[in-house]
Structure formats: structure tokens, C-alpha cells
C-alpha positions as CSV (number, residue, x, y, z in Angstrom):
1,M,0.0,0.0,0.0
2,L,2.6,2.4,-1.2
3,K,0.5,4.9,-3.3
4,R,0.6,7.5,-0.6
5,R,4.5,7.7,-0.7
6,T,4.5,8.2,-4.4
7,A,2.1,11.1,-4.1
8,A,4.0,12.6,-1.2
9,G,7.2,12.6,-3.2
10,A,5.4,14.3,-6.1
11,M,4.1,17.0,-3.7
12,V,7.6,17.9,-2.5
13,G,8.8,18.1,-6.1
14,V,5.8,20.2,-7.2
15,L,6.4,22.8,-4.5
16,V,10.1,23.0,-5.3
17,V,9.0,23.8,-8.9
18,L,6.6,26.4,-7.6
19,V,9.4,28.0,-5.6
20,A,11.6,28.2,-8.6
21,G,8.9,29.8,-10.7
22,C,8.2,32.5,-8.0
23,Q,11.7,33.7,-7.4
24,G,12.2,37.3,-8.2
25,S,10.9,40.7,-6.7
26,A,10.0,42.7,-3.4
27,P,10.2,42.7,0.5
28,A,9.1,40.3,3.2
29,T,6.1,39.5,5.5
30,S,5.4,37.2,8.4
31,D,5.8,33.4,8.7
32,N,2.1,33.0,9.5
33,L,-0.2,31.1,7.2
34,G,-3.2,33.1,8.4
35,T,-6.7,31.7,8.4
36,T,-7.5,28.8,6.2
37,P,-11.2,28.5,5.2
38,T,-12.7,25.5,6.9
39,P,-15.4,23.4,5.1
40,T,-18.7,23.3,6.9
41,P,-20.0,19.7,7.4
42,T,-23.1,18.8,5.4
43,A,-25.0,18.3,8.6
44,T,-24.7,20.4,11.8
45,S,-23.2,18.8,14.9
46,V,-23.2,15.3,13.5
47,T,-21.1,12.7,15.2
48,P,-19.2,10.6,12.6
49,S,-20.8,7.1,12.5
50,P,-18.9,4.0,11.7
51,V,-21.9,2.6,9.9
52,V,-22.7,3.1,6.2
53,T,-26.2,3.3,4.7
54,P,-28.3,1.2,5.1
55,S,-28.6,2.3,8.7
56,T,-27.4,0.3,11.7
57,P,-29.5,-2.8,12.3
58,P,-31.7,-2.8,15.5
59,A,-29.8,-3.8,18.7
60,S,-31.6,-7.2,18.6
61,T,-30.1,-8.0,15.1
62,P,-26.4,-8.7,15.0
63,A,-24.6,-6.5,12.5
64,S,-23.0,-8.6,9.7
65,T,-19.2,-8.2,9.5
66,I,-16.5,-8.9,6.9
67,A,-14.1,-10.4,9.4
68,G,-14.7,-13.9,8.2
69,L,-13.9,-13.2,4.6
70,S,-10.6,-13.8,2.9
71,S,-8.0,-11.0,2.8
72,A,-8.6,-10.5,-0.9
73,K,-12.3,-10.2,-0.6
74,I,-12.0,-7.8,2.3
75,L,-9.7,-5.6,0.3
76,A,-12.1,-5.7,-2.6
77,K,-14.9,-4.5,-0.4
78,T,-12.7,-1.9,1.2
79,Q,-11.7,-0.5,-2.2
80,A,-15.4,-0.4,-3.2
81,A,-16.4,1.3,0.1
82,A,-13.7,3.9,-0.2
83,K,-14.7,4.7,-3.8
84,A,-18.4,4.9,-2.9
85,A,-17.9,7.4,-0.1
86,T,-18.6,11.0,-1.2
87,S,-16.1,12.5,1.1
88,V,-13.6,11.8,3.9
89,R,-11.1,13.5,6.2
90,M,-7.5,12.2,6.0
91,K,-5.1,13.0,8.7
92,G,-1.6,11.8,9.7
93,S,2.0,11.8,8.9
94,M,4.5,10.0,6.7
95,T,8.2,10.0,5.7
96,D,9.2,10.2,2.0
97,D,12.8,10.3,1.0
98,G,13.8,11.8,4.3
99,D,11.1,14.4,4.3
100,R,8.6,14.4,7.2
101,I,5.2,15.2,5.8
102,V,2.2,15.9,8.1
103,L,-1.3,16.5,6.6
104,D,-4.9,17.1,7.5
105,I,-7.0,17.1,4.3
106,R,-10.7,16.9,3.8
107,L,-11.5,15.3,0.5
108,A,-14.7,15.6,-1.5
109,K,-15.5,14.5,-5.0
110,A,-15.5,18.0,-6.5
111,G,-12.6,19.4,-4.4
112,G,-10.8,19.4,-1.1
113,Q,-8.8,21.5,1.3
114,G,-6.6,21.3,4.3
115,T,-3.0,21.9,5.6
116,M,0.3,20.1,5.0
117,S,3.8,20.6,6.3
118,I,7.1,19.3,5.0
119,N,9.8,19.2,7.7
120,G,7.8,21.6,9.8
121,A,7.3,24.2,7.0
122,A,3.5,24.5,6.4
123,F,1.2,25.5,3.6
124,S,-2.6,25.4,3.0
125,L,-4.3,23.9,-0.1
126,I,-7.7,24.2,-1.7
127,V,-8.6,22.4,-4.9
128,L,-11.9,23.1,-6.8
129,D,-12.2,20.9,-9.9
130,K,-9.2,21.8,-11.9
131,T,-8.1,24.9,-10.0
132,A,-5.8,24.9,-7.0
133,Y,-5.0,27.5,-4.4
134,L,-1.9,27.4,-2.3
135,K,-1.1,29.5,0.7
136,I,2.5,29.0,1.6
137,S,4.1,30.0,4.9
138,D,7.2,32.2,5.0
139,K,9.0,29.3,6.8
140,F,8.4,27.1,3.8
141,W,9.7,29.7,1.3
142,R,12.8,30.2,3.4
143,A,13.4,26.4,3.7
144,Q,13.3,26.1,-0.1
145,I,15.1,29.3,-1.1
146,K,18.5,29.3,0.4
147,K,19.5,32.9,-0.4
148,K,17.8,35.3,2.1
149,A,17.4,38.1,-0.5
150,D,15.7,35.8,-2.9
151,A,13.4,34.4,-0.2
152,D,12.6,38.0,0.9
153,A,11.7,38.9,-2.7
154,V,9.3,35.9,-3.1
155,I,7.6,36.5,0.2
156,G,7.1,40.1,-0.5
157,L,5.8,39.4,-4.0
158,V,3.2,36.8,-2.8
159,G,2.3,39.0,0.2
160,G,0.6,36.2,2.2
161,R,-1.9,35.6,-0.5
162,W,-3.3,32.4,-2.0
163,I,-1.5,31.5,-5.2
164,K,-4.0,30.4,-7.9
165,T,-3.0,27.8,-10.5
166,S,-4.5,25.2,-12.8
167,L,-4.2,21.5,-12.1
168,T,-3.7,21.0,-15.8
169,D,-0.3,22.6,-15.4
170,Q,2.4,20.1,-16.3
171,D,4.3,20.8,-13.1
172,L,1.5,21.2,-10.6
173,G,-0.9,18.5,-11.7
174,E,0.1,16.2,-8.9
175,L,-1.6,18.6,-6.5
176,A,-4.8,16.9,-7.4
177,A,-3.6,13.8,-5.7
178,F,-3.7,15.5,-2.3
179,A,-6.9,17.4,-2.4
180,S,-9.1,15.6,-4.9
181,K,-10.7,12.4,-3.7
182,P,-11.0,10.6,-7.0
183,K,-7.3,11.3,-7.8
184,F,-6.0,10.2,-4.4
185,F,-8.3,8.4,-2.0
186,D,-9.9,6.0,-4.5
187,T,-6.6,4.6,-5.6
188,L,-4.8,4.7,-2.3
189,F,-5.3,1.1,-1.2
190,E,-3.2,-1.1,-3.4
191,P,-1.3,-4.1,-1.8
192,T,2.4,-4.6,-2.0
193,G,3.4,-8.2,-1.8
194,T,1.4,-10.9,0.0
195,L,-1.7,-9.7,1.8
196,R,-2.5,-11.3,5.2
197,K,-5.4,-10.8,7.5
198,T,-4.9,-10.0,11.2
199,A,-7.1,-10.6,14.2
200,P,-9.8,-7.9,14.8
201,R,-9.1,-5.1,17.3
202,T,-10.5,-1.7,18.2
203,V,-8.8,1.1,16.1
204,D,-9.8,4.7,16.7
205,G,-12.9,3.5,18.5
206,V,-14.0,1.2,15.6
207,T,-13.9,-2.6,15.5
208,A,-11.5,-3.2,12.7
209,I,-9.8,-6.1,10.9
210,G,-6.2,-5.6,9.6
211,L,-4.9,-6.3,6.2
212,R,-1.1,-6.5,6.3
213,D,1.4,-6.5,3.4
214,T,5.1,-5.9,3.2
215,D,4.7,-2.1,3.6
216,G,2.2,-2.0,6.5
217,T,-1.3,-2.6,7.8
218,L,-4.6,-1.2,6.6
219,W,-7.3,-1.4,9.3
220,V,-10.8,-1.8,8.0
221,D,-14.2,-1.3,9.7
222,T,-15.6,-4.8,10.1
223,V,-19.2,-3.5,9.4
224,T,-18.8,-0.9,6.7
225,A,-15.6,-2.1,5.1
226,R,-14.4,1.5,5.1
227,P,-10.7,2.2,5.7
228,V,-10.0,3.4,9.3
229,R,-6.3,3.7,9.6
230,L,-3.3,2.9,7.3
231,E,-0.1,2.2,9.3
232,S,3.5,1.7,8.0
233,S,6.8,1.3,9.7
234,G,7.8,3.6,12.5
235,T,5.4,6.4,13.1
236,D,3.9,6.6,9.6
237,A,0.1,6.5,9.7
238,L,-3.0,8.0,8.1
239,T,-6.5,8.0,9.7
240,F,-9.8,8.2,7.8
241,S,-12.9,9.7,9.3
242,E,-15.9,12.0,8.7
243,Y,-17.1,9.9,5.9
244,N,-19.8,11.7,3.8
245,Q,-19.7,14.7,6.1
246,V,-17.3,17.0,4.2
247,A,-18.6,19.9,2.2
248,T,-17.0,21.1,-1.0
249,P,-14.8,24.0,-0.1
250,K,-15.1,27.6,-1.4
251,A,-12.5,29.5,-3.2
252,P,-10.6,32.2,-1.2
253,P,-11.9,35.8,-1.5
254,A,-10.5,37.4,-4.7
255,A,-8.7,40.1,-2.7
256,Q,-6.6,37.3,-1.0
257,V,-5.6,35.6,-4.3
258,I,-2.7,36.2,-6.7
259,D,-2.7,34.5,-10.1
260,G,0.2,32.1,-10.5
261,K,0.7,33.5,-14.0
262,A,1.9,36.7,-12.4
263,L,4.6,34.7,-10.7
264,G,5.8,33.0,-13.9
265,M,3.8,29.8,-13.3
């Protein structure tokens, strides 16, 4: 289940390309990302439920589980359940080629948004269809641009605004993998090597069965077949929650946006 690492590496490369395209003009601002628009759940004050439609059977009727199926059949059901979900929140951290990546992304079919950091340098991301908006912290710019004068110029030029770009851009297309559910979440769960089933256990408050391959373990809700947690070696892990409760994000206010074309992108 290595898809996430490939996408993570692509993200690092994409942002380095973005940095190279922006280098060149004016003074500096703060290292604060500012406020990131937060999507409103589709229902107010709804507690995420581990049970997919149809609704939970009455208490007198035992809920059927997938725990007795083979690992291959469980994975097939998991892939189908992940694809069927209209939205999800993905949160966790991973290591890719020595870079420590931490993310908290809400994915919907028509877009997504959230925050990410690479080695402690953060940025926010909004994707709407084929348009992406990036709000990059000063710390990130300074980590990627070694000359202080060049970093100051880029920070001053951007001025703390969201950078607007197209996902059809050859260099930035991989952004879709992190904030577009069909491009990332629906293809995330692909096994590496032999797949083995583990004993059930409670994971993030959900009764789950584990699917283990040579790269790690995917914990799956035994009732809904939805992914709950993806673990790899060390401290790498992604959790999945808020199924079907994430609203499509809105674009940032126009006054807070700078067109990437103005930055040479």
C-alpha cells in the first residue's frame, strides 16, 4: 500500500518547482499562514458514524461483519467502500525520501482542502475541480530558497496571498492527488506483496480487521468495510474519518488571491 508515498514525493517536487517559478521581486512578510477557510459539514453537529447506509440494524439484530472473509475479498470490499464514499477526512504523517510530511486534508468529489507541512514548514491547499489555491508560509519559502534576499523577494511578491494555479499545469498537476478524492483516495489502497489478515481489534474507536502487506497494515471497519487507519513502519500513519460529512470548499476571497501566471507559473 505504497500509493501515498509516491504522491507525497510528487508533492515535494511540485512545491520546489513552484518556488523556482516564483523567485524574483519585493520585501518580506510574516511566517504565519493566516486563516484557512474551513469546510462546513453537510450536517450540523453530526457525530461521525462507523456505519454506512443502510442504517445500523436494530440492537436485537447482530450486524454482519466482513471479518470472516478472505483478505482478498476484504480488500475488494474496502476499495469499493472507499470509492463509494462521497467525502472523507484524511489526517496523519509519513516520511518520504527523508522528508517528514504531516497532513490534515478533507477530500470531497469536487474538491478538497486542508493543511500540510514538510519538515515543519507549512502550507494550506484548496482544490476546486481543476483549479488549485496554495497559501505558503514564510517558513516554507525560506526552507526552499537558500538565499535570504531571494526568499525575501518571493515572500514580498506573494504577500501572504493564495496562489491560484491550474491542475492541468504540467508541473502542478500532482496537487490533485492530495486534495481531490477521485485522484488520491480512490486509488490509495493497493497491496504490496502478499496480503495477510490479522485478528480484529479496536482502532480509533472502531472494531476493525487488519490487512497486512510488506509495507504496513490497513485497518478496515468490520461492518462498513471502510478504511479506518493505514499504518506503516515507524510512526507513519493515516487515519480516515468524517465519511460523507465533508462539504465542497469555497475559493478564497478574490482580494486574497494572486494569479500564478503573475509569478511565472
